[in-house]
C-alpha positions in Angstrom: -73.8 19.1 18.5 -71.8 21.5 16.4 -70.8 23.4 19.6 -69.3 20.3 21.1 -67.3 19.7 17.9 -66.0 23.3 17.9 -64.9 23.1 21.5 -63.0 19.8 20.8 -61.2 21.3 17.8 -60.2 24.4 19.7 -59.1 22.5 22.8 -57.0 20.0 20.7 -55.5 22.8 18.7 -54.0 24.5 21.7 -52.9 21.3 23.3 -50.3 21.0 20.6 -46.8 22.4 21.6 -46.1 25.8 20.0 -49.7 26.0 18.6 -50.3 29.2 16.6 -53.3 31.4 17.1 -56.4 29.8 15.7 -58.4 32.1 13.5 -62.1 31.9 12.9 -61.5 31.4 9.2 -59.2 28.4 9.8 -61.7 26.9 12.2 -64.4 27.3 9.6 -62.2 25.5 7.0 -61.7 22.6 9.4 -65.4 22.3 10.1 -66.2 22.4 6.4 -63.5 19.8 5.7 -65.1 17.5 8.3 -68.5 18.0 6.7 -70.2 19.5 9.7 -70.4 23.1 8.5 -72.4 24.8 7.1 -75.5 23.1 8.4 -78.7 23.4 6.4 -81.0 24.1 9.4 -78.5 26.5 11.0 -79.6 30.2 10.7 -76.7 31.6 12.7 -73.4 32.7 11.3 -70.2 30.8 12.3 -69.3 33.8 14.5 -72.5 33.5 16.4 -72.2 29.7 16.8 -68.7 29.9 18.1 -69.6 32.8 20.4 -72.3 30.6 22.0 -69.8 27.8 22.8 -69.0 27.5 26.5 -65.3 28.1 27.5 -64.5 29.6 24.1 -63.7 33.3 23.5 -63.6 35.3 20.2 -61.1 38.2 20.1 -61.3 40.6 17.2 -58.8 43.2 15.9 -60.9 46.4 15.8 -58.6 47.7 12.9 -59.0 44.5 10.7 -62.5 43.1 10.8 -61.4 39.8 9.2 -58.9 39.1 11.9 -60.9 37.1 14.5 -59.1 34.8 16.9 -60.6 31.8 18.6 -59.1 30.9 22.0 -60.0 29.0 25.2 -61.7 31.2 27.8 -59.1 32.7 30.1 -56.4 32.6 27.4 -57.5 35.9 25.7 -54.0 37.4 26.4 -52.6 35.1 23.7 -54.8 36.8 21.1 -54.2 40.3 22.3 -50.4 39.7 22.1 -50.7 38.3 18.6 -52.7 41.3 17.5 -50.2 43.7 19.0 -47.3 41.9 17.4 -49.1 41.8 14.0 -49.7 45.6 14.1 -46.0 46.3 14.8 -44.8 44.0 11.9 -47.4 45.7 9.7 -46.0 49.2 10.5 -42.5 48.1 9.5 -43.8 46.5 6.2 -45.5 49.8 5.4 -42.5 52.1 5.9 -40.2 52.8 3.0 -37.2 50.5 3.0 -34.6 53.3 2.7 -35.9 54.7 6.0 -35.4 51.3 7.8 -32.0 50.9 6.2 -31.0 54.4 7.5 -31.5 53.0 11.1 -29.9 49.6 10.5 -27.2 49.9 7.8 -23.6 49.8 8.8 -21.9 53.1 8.2 -18.1 54.0 7.9 -16.6 54.9 11.2 -17.1 58.5 12.1 -19.8 59.0 9.4 -23.3 60.2 10.2 -26.3 58.9 8.3 -28.8 61.4 7.0 -32.4 60.9 5.7 -34.0 63.1 3.1 -37.8 63.0 2.8 -38.2 64.9 -0.5 -38.7 64.3 -3.4 -38.3 60.6 -2.5 -37.3 59.1 0.9 -33.6 58.4 0.6 -30.5 58.1 2.9 -26.9 58.9 2.7 -23.8 59.1 5.0 -21.3 61.9 5.3 -21.7 65.7 5.8 -25.3 67.1 5.5 -25.0 68.5 1.9 -28.6 69.6 1.8 -30.4 71.7 4.3 -33.4 69.3 4.5 -31.2 66.3 5.3 -32.1 65.0 8.8 -29.5 63.2 10.8 -30.3 59.8 12.3 -29.2 60.1 15.9 -26.5 57.6 16.8 -28.3 56.5 20.0 -31.3 55.5 17.9 -29.5 53.5 15.2 -29.4 49.6 15.3 -26.6 48.8 12.8 -26.5 45.2 11.7 -30.2 44.5 12.4 -31.7 42.4 9.6 -34.9 44.0 8.3 -35.2 42.2 4.9 -38.4 40.4 6.1 -40.1 42.2 9.0 -42.5 39.3 9.6 -39.5 37.1 10.4 -38.0 39.5 12.9 -37.9 38.7 16.6 -40.6 40.6 18.6 -37.9 42.3 20.7 -36.1 43.6 17.6 -39.4 44.9 16.1 -40.3 46.7 19.3 -36.9 48.3 19.6 -36.8 49.5 16.0 -40.3 50.8 16.1 -39.6 52.7 19.4 -36.4 54.2 17.9 -38.3 55.3 14.8 -40.9 57.0 16.9 -38.3 58.8 19.1 -36.6 60.0 16.0 -39.8 61.3 14.5 -40.7 63.1 17.8 -37.2 64.7 18.0 -37.4 66.0 14.5 -41.2 66.8 14.4 -42.0 64.2 11.8 -45.3 62.4 11.4 -44.5 58.7 11.2 -47.8 57.5 9.8 -47.4 60.0 6.9 -44.1 58.2 6.0 -46.0 54.9 5.9 -48.5 56.3 3.5 -45.7 57.3 1.2 -44.6 53.6 0.9 -43.9 53.5 -2.9 -41.0 54.2 -5.2 -38.0 55.4 -3.2 -34.3 55.7 -3.9 -31.5 54.6 -1.6 -28.2 56.5 -1.7 -25.0 55.0 -0.2 -22.3 57.4 -1.2 -21.2 60.4 0.9 -21.6 62.8 -2.0 -24.4 65.1 -2.8 -27.9 63.8 -2.3 -29.0 63.5 -5.9 -30.4 60.6 -8.0 -27.5 58.4 -9.0 -28.4 58.1 -12.7 -30.6 59.5 -15.5 -33.2 56.7 -15.1 -33.7 57.5 -11.4 -33.8 61.2 -12.2 -36.5 60.5 -14.8 -38.6 58.7 -12.2 -38.0 61.3 -9.6 -39.3 64.0 -11.8 -42.7 62.4 -12.0 -45.6 62.5 -9.6 -46.0 59.4 -7.4 -49.0 58.1 -9.4 -47.3 58.7 -12.8 -44.0 57.1 -11.6 -45.8 53.9 -10.5 -47.5 53.6 -13.9 -44.4 54.4 -16.0 -43.0 51.7 -18.3 -39.6 52.3 -19.9 -38.4 49.9 -22.7 -35.5 47.8 -21.4 -33.0 49.1 -24.0 -33.8 52.7 -23.1 -33.7 51.9 -19.4 -30.2 50.4 -19.7 -28.9 53.4 -21.6 -30.4 55.8 -19.0 -29.1 53.8 -16.1 -25.5 54.3 -17.4 -25.8 58.1 -17.7 -24.6 59.8 -14.5 
């Protein structure tokens, strides 16, 4: 029976040391490769078939319908932890990189890092030149933390960075999800001077609305000239 084959695949999968979470889509691919799914006489969906297997549980992410984990009954915690971890990594991937760098970049001794949210999210260190520059509190910064690839970060680092970002937003009355929605063209400033775009090319992009900026195409020769103009 197909149910017996499913249980065997799931059981053997989790017997392997360090086994990753088995997704329903992966299970379906394995059954298809083995030539046992789909079955001509079977009216049920794969979800319904797996759901009927004894000692097997399906755990769904309510926010992502396609994310369905298959685990042995009693081991549902494995799936819940994976879903929670996935959500945290997803949040970091959606936040503008300059914001993450403001919390993790090394800064000169005695210098404060500031974030500016308009017209583009950017950061700088030094005195707060602009009134709308928001300081990143020293107790919330994690200098030296590698954030190039959020999915490769340790779970503890992801949790700490996310917690610090949330505390910072609470202190300064900022809506964190709104920053994630603005994930697009941003500029990062490293100097301690005035918070302005560093060259004419960046100022050109900064003057456009978000949708126009994302569709702009500047010829390479003109872009090179503009990038050299302070």
